KEDOMI-454968 format. One line per 4 residues: number of its first residue (from 1); their letters; for each residue x, y, z of N, C-alpha, C, CB. Coordinates in steps of 0.2 Angstrom, whole numbers. Glycine has a CB too. Layout:
NUM) A) X Y Z X Y Z X Y Z X Y Z; ...
REM end
This chain:
1) XXXX) -304 419 27 -299 415 30 -294 420 33 -296 410 25; -292 418 39 -287 422 42 -280 422 40 -287 421 50; -276 427 39 -269 427 37 -265 427 43 -267 433 33; -260 422 43 -255 422 49 -248 424 48 -255 414 51
5) XXXX) -247 428 42 -241 431 41 -238 435 46 -241 435 34; -243 439 49 -240 444 55 -238 440 61 -246 448 57; -241 434 62 -239 430 67 -232 427 66 -244 424 69; -231 425 60 -225 422 58 -219 426 59 -225 419 51
9) XXXX) -220 433 57 -214 437 57 -212 439 64 -216 444 53; -216 437 69 -215 439 76 -211 433 79 -221 440 80; -210 428 76 -207 422 79 -200 421 76 -211 416 78; -195 420 80 -188 419 77 -187 411 77 -182 422 82
13) XXXX) -187 408 71 -188 401 71 -181 397 72 -191 399 64; -176 401 71 -169 397 71 -168 393 77 -164 402 70; -169 396 83 -167 393 89 -172 393 94 -160 396 92; -178 392 92 -184 392 96 -185 385 99 -190 395 93
17) XXXX) -185 384 105 -187 378 108 -194 377 108 -184 377 115; -197 371 106 -204 369 106 -206 367 114 -205 364 101; -211 369 116 -213 368 123 -217 361 122 -218 373 126; -215 356 125 -218 349 125 -225 349 128 -213 344 127
21) XXXX) -225 354 133 -232 354 137 -237 359 134 -230 356 144; -235 362 128 -240 366 124 -243 371 129 -245 362 121; -240 374 133 -243 379 138 -246 385 135 -238 381 143; -243 389 131 -246 395 128 -252 393 123 -241 399 124
25) XXXX) -251 387 119 -256 385 115 -262 383 119 -253 380 110; -261 379 124 -267 376 127 -270 382 131 -264 370 132; -267 387 133 -270 392 137 -274 396 132 -264 397 140; -272 397 126 -276 401 121 -282 397 119 -272 402 114
29) XXXX) -282 390 119 -288 386 117 -292 386 123 -285 379 115; -289 386 129 -293 386 135 -298 392 135 -289 387 141; -295 398 133 -299 404 133 -305 404 128 -295 410 132; -303 400 122 -308 399 117 -314 395 119 -304 396 111
33) XXXX) -312 389 122 -318 384 123 -321 385 130 -315 377 123; -317 389 135 -320 390 141 -319 384 146 -327 392 141; -313 381 145 -312 375 150 -304 376 152 -313 368 146; -303 373 158 -296 373 160 -291 370 155 -295 371 167
37) XXXX) -285 372 156 -280 368 151 -279 361 153 -273 372 152; -280 359 159 -280 352 161 -284 347 157 -281 351 168; -289 350 154 -294 346 150 -292 346 142 -301 349 150; -286 349 140 -285 350 133 -278 347 132 -284 358 132
41) XXXX) -278 344 126 -271 341 123 -271 343 116 -270 334 125; -266 345 113 -265 347 106 -261 341 102 -261 353 105; -263 340 96 -260 335 92 -259 338 85 -264 329 92; -255 334 81 -254 336 74 -260 335 70 -248 333 71
45) XXXX) -265 339 70 -272 338 67 -276 333 72 -271 335 60; -282 332 70 -286 327 74 -283 320 73 -293 327 71; -280 319 67 -277 312 66 -272 310 72 -273 312 59; -268 314 74 -263 312 79 -267 311 86 -258 317 80
49) XXXX) -272 315 87 -276 314 93 -280 307 93 -282 319 94; -282 305 87 -286 299 86 -281 293 88 -289 298 79; -275 294 85 -270 288 86 -268 288 93 -263 290 82; -267 294 97 -265 294 104 -271 291 108 -264 301 106
53) XXXX) -277 292 106 -282 289 110 -282 281 109 -289 291 107; -281 278 103 -280 271 103 -274 269 107 -279 269 95; -269 272 107 -263 270 111 -264 270 118 -257 273 109; -268 276 120 -269 276 128 -274 271 130 -272 283 129
57) XXXX) -279 270 126 -285 265 129 -283 258 127 -291 267 126; -280 257 121 -279 250 119 -286 247 119 -274 246 123; -291 250 115 -297 247 116 -298 240 113 -302 251 112; -302 236 115 -304 229 112 -308 230 106 -307 225 117
61) XXXX) -312 235 106 -316 236 100 -317 244 99 -323 233 101; -318 245 92 -319 252 90 -326 252 86 -313 256 86; -331 256 88 -337 256 84 -338 262 80 -343 255 89; -339 261 74 -340 267 69 -347 266 65 -334 267 64
65) XXXX) -349 271 62 -355 271 58 -353 274 51 -361 275 61; -352 270 46 -350 272 39 -357 274 35 -347 266 35; -356 279 30 -350 282 29 -348 287 34 -350 285 22; -341 287 35 -338 292 40 -331 293 39 -340 290 47
69) XXXX) -328 297 43 -321 298 42 -317 292 42 -318 303 48; -312 291 38 -309 284 37 -303 283 42 -306 284 30; -301 288 45 -295 287 50 -297 283 56 -293 294 52; -303 283 58 -305 279 64 -304 271 62 -313 279 66
73) XXXX) -306 269 56 -304 262 54 -297 261 53 -308 261 48; -293 266 50 -286 266 49 -282 265 55 -284 272 45; -283 269 60 -279 269 66 -282 263 70 -280 275 70; -288 261 70 -290 255 74 -286 249 71 -298 254 73
77) XXXX) -286 248 65 -283 242 62 -275 242 63 -284 242 54; -272 248 63 -265 249 65 -264 247 72 -262 256 64; -268 248 76 -267 247 83 -270 240 85 -271 252 88; -272 236 80 -275 229 81 -281 229 85 -269 225 84
81) XXXX) -285 234 84 -292 234 87 -297 231 83 -293 241 89; -302 228 85 -307 225 81 -312 231 80 -311 220 85; -313 233 73 -317 238 71 -324 235 69 -313 242 65; -329 238 72 -336 236 71 -339 241 68 -339 233 78
85) XXXX) -342 240 62 -346 245 58 -353 244 58 -343 245 51; -357 249 61 -364 249 61 -366 254 56 -367 250 68; -368 252 50 -369 257 45 -375 262 46 -370 254 38; -374 268 43 -380 273 44 -385 271 39 -377 280 42
89) XXXX) -391 274 40 -397 273 36 -396 275 29 -403 276 39; -401 274 25 -401 276 18 -401 283 17 -408 273 15; -398 285 11 -398 292 9 -405 295 8 -394 293 3; -407 301 8 -402 306 10 -400 308 17 -404 313 6
93) XXXX) -404 305 22 -403 306 29 -397 303 32 -409 304 33; -395 297 30 -389 294 33 -390 294 40 -383 297 30; -396 292 43 -397 293 50 -393 288 54 -404 291 52; -390 290 60 -386 286 64 -391 281 67 -383 290 70
97) XXXX) -389 274 67 -392 269 70 -390 268 77 -391 262 66; -393 272 81 -391 272 88 -392 266 92 -394 278 92; -398 263 91 -400 257 94 -396 251 92 -408 255 92; -394 251 85 -389 246 82 -382 246 85 -389 246 75
101) XXXX) -380 253 86 -373 254 89 -373 251 97 -372 261 89; -379 253 100 -379 251 107 -379 243 108 -385 254 111; -383 240 104 -384 233 104 -377 230 102 -389 230 98; -373 232 97 -367 229 96 -362 230 101 -364 232 89
105) XXXX) -362 236 104 -357 238 110 -359 233 116 -358 245 112; -365 232 118 -367 228 124 -366 221 123 -374 230 126; -366 219 116 -366 212 115 -359 210 112 -371 209 110; -354 214 112 -348 213 109 -344 208 113 -344 220 109
109) XXXX) -341 203 110 -337 198 113 -330 200 112 -338 191 110; -327 203 118 -321 206 118 -315 201 117 -320 210 124; -311 202 112 -305 197 111 -299 199 116 -302 198 104; -299 205 119 -295 207 124 -299 211 130 -289 212 121
113) XXXX) -295 213 135 -299 216 141 -299 224 140 -295 215 147; -298 227 134 -298 234 133 -305 237 133 -294 236 127; -305 244 134 -311 247 134 -314 247 127 -310 254 136; -321 249 126 -324 250 120 -324 257 118 -331 246 120
117) XXXX) -322 259 112 -322 265 110 -327 266 104 -315 267 107; -331 272 104 -336 274 99 -333 280 96 -343 274 102; -333 280 89 -330 286 86 -336 289 82 -324 285 82; -339 295 83 -344 298 80 -342 305 77 -350 298 84
121) XXXX) -342 306 71 -340 312 68 -347 316 68 -338 312 61; -347 322 71 -353 327 71 -351 334 71 -356 325 78; -352 337 65 -356 335 59 -352 329 56 -356 340 54; -355 324 53 -352 318 50 -349 320 44 -357 313 49
125) XXXX) -343 317 43 -339 318 36 -340 311 33 -332 320 37; -344 311 27 -345 316 22 -353 318 22 -344 314 16; -357 315 27 -364 316 26 -367 323 29 -368 310 29; -363 325 34 -365 332 37 -370 331 43 -369 336 33
129) XXXX) -372 325 45 -377 324 50 -374 325 57 -379 317 50; -378 328 62 -376 330 68 -379 325 73 -377 337 70; -376 322 78 -378 318 83 -383 322 88 -373 314 87; -389 319 89 -393 322 94 -391 321 101 -401 320 93
133) XXXX) -393 326 105 -391 326 112 -393 319 116 -393 332 116; -399 317 114 -402 311 117 -398 305 115 -409 311 115; -396 305 109 -393 299 106 -386 299 109 -392 300 98; -383 305 110 -376 305 113 -376 302 120 -373 312 113
137) XXXX) -381 305 124 -382 302 131 -383 295 131 -387 306 134; -387 292 127 -388 285 127 -382 281 126 -393 283 121; -378 284 121 -371 280 120 -367 281 126 -368 283 114; -366 286 129 -362 287 135 -364 283 141 -362 295 137
141) XXXX) -370 281 141 -373 277 147 -374 270 145 -379 280 149; -373 268 139 -375 261 137 -370 256 140 -375 261 130; -364 257 142 -360 252 144 -354 255 149 -356 249 138; -353 252 154 -348 255 159 -341 255 156 -348 251 165
145) XXXX) -339 252 151 -333 252 148 -332 256 142 -330 245 147; -337 260 140 -337 263 134 -334 270 134 -344 263 131; -330 272 129 -328 279 129 -331 281 122 -320 279 129; -334 287 122 -337 290 116 -333 296 114 -344 292 118
149) XXXX) -330 295 108 -326 301 105 -331 304 100 -320 298 102; -332 311 101 -336 315 96 -331 319 92 -341 319 100; -331 318 86 -326 322 82 -329 328 79 -323 317 76; -328 334 81 -331 340 79 -326 344 74 -333 344 85
153) XXXX) -323 340 70 -319 344 65 -322 349 61 -316 339 60; -329 349 60 -333 354 57 -337 357 61 -337 351 51; -336 357 68 -340 360 73 -342 367 72 -337 358 80; -337 371 70 -338 378 69 -343 380 64 -332 382 68
157) XXXX) -345 375 60 -350 376 54 -357 374 56 -348 372 48; -358 371 62 -365 370 64 -369 376 65 -364 366 71; -375 376 64 -380 381 65 -382 382 72 -385 381 60; -380 378 77 -382 379 84 -376 377 88 -388 374 85
161) XXXX) -376 378 95 -371 376 99 -370 368 100 -373 379 106; -364 366 101 -362 359 102 -366 356 108 -355 358 102; -370 351 107 -373 347 112 -367 343 116 -378 342 110; -362 341 112 -357 337 115 -353 342 120 -352 334 110
165) XXXX) -351 348 118 -348 352 122 -352 354 128 -346 358 118; -358 355 127 -363 357 133 -363 351 138 -370 359 131; -363 345 136 -363 339 140 -357 338 144 -365 333 136; -351 340 140 -345 339 143 -344 344 149 -339 340 138
169) XXXX) -346 350 148 -346 355 153 -349 354 159 -348 362 150; -354 349 159 -358 347 165 -354 343 170 -364 343 163; -348 340 167 -344 336 171 -347 329 173 -342 340 178; -353 327 170 -356 321 172 -353 315 168 -363 321 170
173) XXXX) -350 316 162 -347 311 158 -340 311 157 -351 312 151; -336 307 161 -329 307 161 -327 302 155 -326 304 167; -332 299 152 -330 295 146 -332 298 140 -334 288 147; -333 305 140 -334 309 134 -327 312 132 -339 314 135
177) XXXX) -325 311 125 -319 315 122 -322 319 116 -314 310 121; -320 325 116 -321 329 110 -315 331 106 -325 335 112; -315 330 99 -310 331 95 -312 338 91 -308 326 90; -307 342 90 -307 348 86 -301 349 82 -309 355 91
181) XXXX) -302 353 77 -296 355 73 -296 362 70 -296 350 67; -290 364 68 -290 371 65 -289 370 58 -284 375 68; -290 364 55 -289 363 48 -295 366 44 -288 355 47; -301 366 47 -307 367 43 -308 375 43 -312 363 45
185) XXXX) -311 377 49 -314 384 49 -308 389 49 -317 385 56; -302 387 51 -296 392 51 -292 391 45 -292 391 58; -293 386 41 -289 385 35 -282 384 36 -290 391 31; -280 380 42 -273 379 43 -272 371 42 -272 381 51
189) XXXX) -275 368 38 -274 361 37 -267 359 36 -278 358 31; -263 363 32 -256 362 31 -251 362 37 -253 366 25; -254 366 42 -249 366 48 -251 361 53 -251 373 51; -256 357 52 -258 351 56 -258 353 64 -252 346 55
193) XXXX) -264 356 66 -265 357 73 -272 355 74 -263 364 75; -273 351 79 -280 350 82 -279 349 90 -282 343 79; -285 348 93 -284 347 100 -290 342 102 -285 354 104; -290 340 108 -295 336 111 -297 339 118 -293 328 111
197) XXXX) -303 337 120 -305 339 126 -307 333 130 -312 344 126; -304 332 136 -305 325 139 -304 326 147 -300 320 136; -306 321 151 -305 322 158 -297 323 159 -308 315 161; -296 327 164 -289 328 166 -284 322 167 -288 332 172
201) XXXX) -287 317 169 -283 311 170 -281 307 164 -287 306 175; -286 308 159 -284 305 152 -279 310 149 -290 304 148; -280 316 149 -275 321 146 -268 320 149 -277 328 148; -268 319 156 -261 318 159 -258 311 156 -262 317 166
205) XXXX) -262 306 156 -259 300 153 -257 300 146 -265 294 153; -261 304 142 -259 305 135 -253 310 134 -265 308 131; -252 314 139 -246 318 139 -239 314 139 -246 324 144; -240 308 143 -234 304 144 -233 300 138 -236 299 150
209) XXXX) -237 299 133 -236 295 127 -236 299 121 -241 290 127; -237 305 121 -237 309 114 -229 310 113 -241 315 115; -228 312 106 -221 314 104 -220 321 108 -221 314 96; -214 322 111 -213 328 114 -214 334 110 -206 328 117
213) XXXX) -212 334 104 -212 341 100 -217 340 94 -205 342 98; -223 338 96 -227 337 90 -231 343 87 -233 332 92; -230 349 90 -233 355 87 -227 359 86 -238 358 92; -226 361 79 -220 365 78 -222 373 79 -218 365 70
217) XXXX) -217 377 80 -218 384 82 -222 388 77 -211 387 83; -221 386 70 -226 390 65 -233 388 67 -224 388 58; -235 382 68 -242 380 69 -244 383 75 -242 372 69; -240 383 81 -242 386 87 -243 393 86 -236 385 92
221) XXXX) -239 397 83 -240 404 82 -246 406 78 -234 407 78; -247 402 73 -253 403 68 -260 402 72 -253 398 62; -260 397 76 -266 395 80 -267 401 85 -266 388 83; -262 403 89 -263 408 94 -265 414 90 -257 409 98
225) XXXX) -262 416 84 -264 422 81 -272 421 79 -260 423 75; -274 416 76 -280 414 74 -285 416 80 -281 407 71; -284 413 85 -288 414 91 -289 421 94 -286 409 97; -283 424 93 -283 431 96 -287 436 92 -276 434 96
229) XXXX) -289 434 86 -293 438 81 -300 438 83 -292 436 74; -302 434 88 -309 434 90 -313 428 87 -313 440 87; -319 428 89 -323 422 87 -323 421 79 -330 422 89; -323 414 77 -322 413 70 -329 414 67 -321 406 69
233) XXXX) -328 416 60 -334 417 56 -334 413 50 -335 425 54; -339 409 49 -340 404 43 -344 407 38 -342 397 46; -346 413 38 -350 416 33 -348 415 26 -352 423 35; -341 416 26 -338 416 19 -339 409 16 -331 418 19
237) XXXX) -340 404 20 -340 397 18 -348 396 16 -338 392 23; -352 398 21 -359 396 20 -363 400 14 -363 398 26; -359 405 11 -362 409 6 -361 405 -1 -359 415 5; -357 400 -1 -355 396 -7 -358 389 -7 -348 396 -8
REM end
């Protein structure tokens, strides 16, 4: 785990103004993921990004597959969104029921005119399953009003490259959003920093509704120090 003490001592915290546009932080993440800053927005952990997505889209329905990360259901209900659960298969595989998800999305009777949002954790929390590229593309193409949110909070622990990120980089899917966080691989959970990758038009809309000073200077400095140290290594975790 990286230490951020050296980053903290370089910051004068007393009268430092927080940049509401997150320019230095988004620039550092841009170099890390290989995408322009216009595709990146930072939040106080993935949780705030999920909340902002609900507020930006005001979706009529949110589709999840339990067991999974509880905050999709939490923020869905707070935002008065109908949460539709299509449970995963039996253990130990806990396979994603892609056909079931698509059926529920396509046949969903919308109480409001909002979009349909699908939240898929990949690797899934708590089962560890990773969505296959074919399944992800099927979800992205299943409905003209669907937004697919792939939560890669544990993405750095995958033993292969992210299919979601590779698909995003093609530019073919403007309805794909990817969530990432520094809480897991970087050990910065207490500082609350995450980010999302999304089409620039969505990022711009979310910049208008986010809290202006949502990333504090300590968190900003810690993340930039973490990224300046080079590619992350999860070997210490995988050995245990």
